[in-house]
Backbone bond lengths (Angstrom), bond angles and torsions (degrees), N, CA, C in turn:
res aa  C-N    CA-C-N  psi(-1)  N-CA   C-N-CA  omega(-1)  CA-C   N-CA-C  phi
1 X - - - 1.436 - - 1.528 107.57 -
2 X 1.300 116.59 130.54 1.457 121.52 177.81 1.521 109.36 -106.46
3 X 1.326 115.99 143.81 1.466 122.92 177.72 1.516 108.48 -132.43
4 X 1.302 116.10 155.49 1.463 121.41 175.44 1.522 109.44 -108.24
5 X 1.309 115.28 143.44 1.454 121.03 173.84 1.523 107.14 -77.02
6 X 1.339 116.20 130.97 1.461 120.98 -179.16 1.521 109.73 -117.14
7 X 1.312 115.56 159.66 1.458 121.61 177.67 1.527 108.84 -86.59
8 X 1.324 115.75 129.60 1.464 122.43 177.02 1.520 106.54 -129.24
9 X 1.327 117.31 97.34 1.464 120.76 -175.12 1.514 109.52 62.11
10 X 1.334 116.75 -127.23 1.463 121.85 178.53 1.527 112.13 -91.57
11 X 1.319 117.04 10.11 1.467 121.77 -177.35 1.519 110.03 -122.10
12 X 1.324 115.16 -178.85 1.455 121.94 174.93 1.513 108.13 -122.89
13 X 1.323 116.57 156.12 1.457 119.99 -179.37 1.508 112.06 -153.85
14 X 1.318 114.60 171.78 1.458 122.94 176.48 1.520 106.15 -130.95
15 X 1.321 116.97 132.01 1.465 121.50 177.83 1.520 107.68 -88.63
16 X 1.333 116.25 127.19 1.463 121.69 -179.68 1.527 109.61 -99.06
17 X 1.312 116.81 137.73 1.458 121.41 -179.70 1.529 111.21 -65.88
18 X 1.313 114.94 146.31 1.468 121.07 -179.93 1.533 111.19 -57.89
19 X 1.327 117.85 -37.99 1.470 120.94 -179.05 1.529 111.02 -62.50
20 X 1.325 117.51 -39.93 1.471 121.15 178.43 1.526 109.74 -66.59
21 X 1.320 116.72 -43.51 1.462 120.64 179.18 1.528 111.17 -62.91
22 X 1.317 117.03 -41.18 1.467 120.50 178.76 1.526 110.53 -65.84
23 X 1.320 117.10 -41.03 1.460 121.50 179.42 1.527 111.32 -58.66
24 X 1.329 116.50 -38.49 1.466 121.80 -178.13 1.519 112.69 -94.59
25 X 1.327 117.09 3.36 1.467 122.96 -179.61 1.526 111.21 56.92
26 X 1.334 115.19 49.25 1.458 122.13 178.49 1.524 107.93 -109.09
27 X 1.314 116.88 125.60 1.462 122.77 -179.33 1.528 108.74 -119.21
28 X 1.323 117.46 165.16 1.469 118.79 175.61 1.535 110.00 -53.76
29 X 1.307 115.88 133.24 1.465 120.86 -178.77 1.521 113.51 91.36
30 X 1.339 118.04 -6.89 1.465 120.43 178.53 1.526 109.45 -63.89
31 X 1.321 115.02 144.23 1.465 120.31 177.27 1.525 108.64 -90.13
32 X 1.330 115.90 134.73 1.461 122.20 179.66 1.520 109.56 -124.30
33 X 1.318 116.10 148.37 1.463 119.31 170.91 1.523 107.35 -102.19
34 X 1.316 116.01 142.83 1.456 123.02 179.57 1.514 107.60 -119.94
35 X 1.334 116.14 121.15 1.459 121.37 177.15 1.522 108.31 -129.94
36 X 1.302 116.41 171.57 1.456 121.20 177.59 1.519 108.95 -143.55
37 X 1.319 114.98 151.26 1.459 120.27 173.58 1.522 109.90 -105.90
38 X 1.315 116.88 12.77 1.452 122.22 -179.32 1.517 113.08 101.08
39 X 1.332 116.44 -21.94 1.462 120.94 178.40 1.520 112.74 -128.76
40 X 1.310 117.34 -18.70 1.468 122.18 -176.24 1.516 110.39 -127.93
41 X 1.330 114.89 149.64 1.460 121.33 169.39 1.514 107.21 -96.90
42 X 1.307 116.60 136.06 1.457 121.45 -179.23 1.524 107.58 -122.96
43 X 1.331 116.38 116.49 1.464 122.78 176.76 1.514 108.16 -104.33
44 X 1.335 116.80 130.07 1.462 121.02 178.44 1.517 108.87 -135.33
45 X 1.333 117.03 136.25 1.460 119.28 175.64 1.528 109.74 -68.33
46 X 1.318 115.99 141.62 1.461 121.19 175.93 1.521 106.77 -83.75
47 X 1.302 116.55 122.03 1.466 122.14 -179.77 1.517 109.37 -107.96
48 X 1.334 116.37 143.58 1.473 117.63 175.59 1.526 109.34 -62.14
49 X 1.310 116.11 145.07 1.463 119.33 179.54 1.518 109.09 -61.11
50 X 1.326 114.03 138.74 1.462 119.21 -179.70 1.523 108.84 -64.55
51 X 1.320 114.72 132.60 1.464 118.45 179.81 1.514 110.03 -65.74
52 X 1.309 114.05 148.63 1.459 118.41 178.55 1.511 108.68 -64.56
53 X 1.318 116.47 133.81 1.458 120.41 -177.16 1.517 111.53 -83.26
54 X 1.304 116.18 -23.59 1.460 119.95 -179.50 1.513 109.12 -104.41
55 X 1.295 115.90 149.26 1.459 120.47 177.21 1.522 109.18 -70.75
56 X 1.321 117.81 150.30 1.469 120.12 176.50 1.528 110.84 -57.96
57 X 1.315 116.81 154.89 1.467 122.37 -176.36 1.524 112.04 -54.84
58 X 1.307 118.19 -37.42 1.474 119.60 -177.20 1.523 111.52 -66.69
59 X 1.304 118.23 -23.43 1.472 121.18 178.58 1.522 110.06 -86.29
60 X 1.326 117.87 -31.98 1.463 121.42 -177.47 1.531 112.46 -74.62
61 X 1.337 117.68 -26.36 1.462 119.79 -176.90 1.520 111.50 -63.94
62 X 1.310 114.55 138.27 1.458 118.66 177.09 1.517 109.51 -87.05
63 X 1.278 114.67 140.36 1.461 118.97 176.80 1.523 109.31 -84.75
64 X 1.328 116.63 145.84 1.474 119.02 178.87 1.512 110.88 -62.10
65 X 1.358 116.60 143.66 1.469 121.31 -179.39 1.498 112.25 -83.35
């Protein structure tokens, strides 16, 4: 898929198709990280850290009877 860079006020931007945004679960207001490898721009949605599946050790310990 090819896109053109457009002028948005004093900046430039790229319009992303709704299908791509839906595929990546990106909605208006979503936070994205932008990185580069020197030749490419990489946009990634910021996801909340996965909650720990196991209880902390202090909760798992059994108390003496």
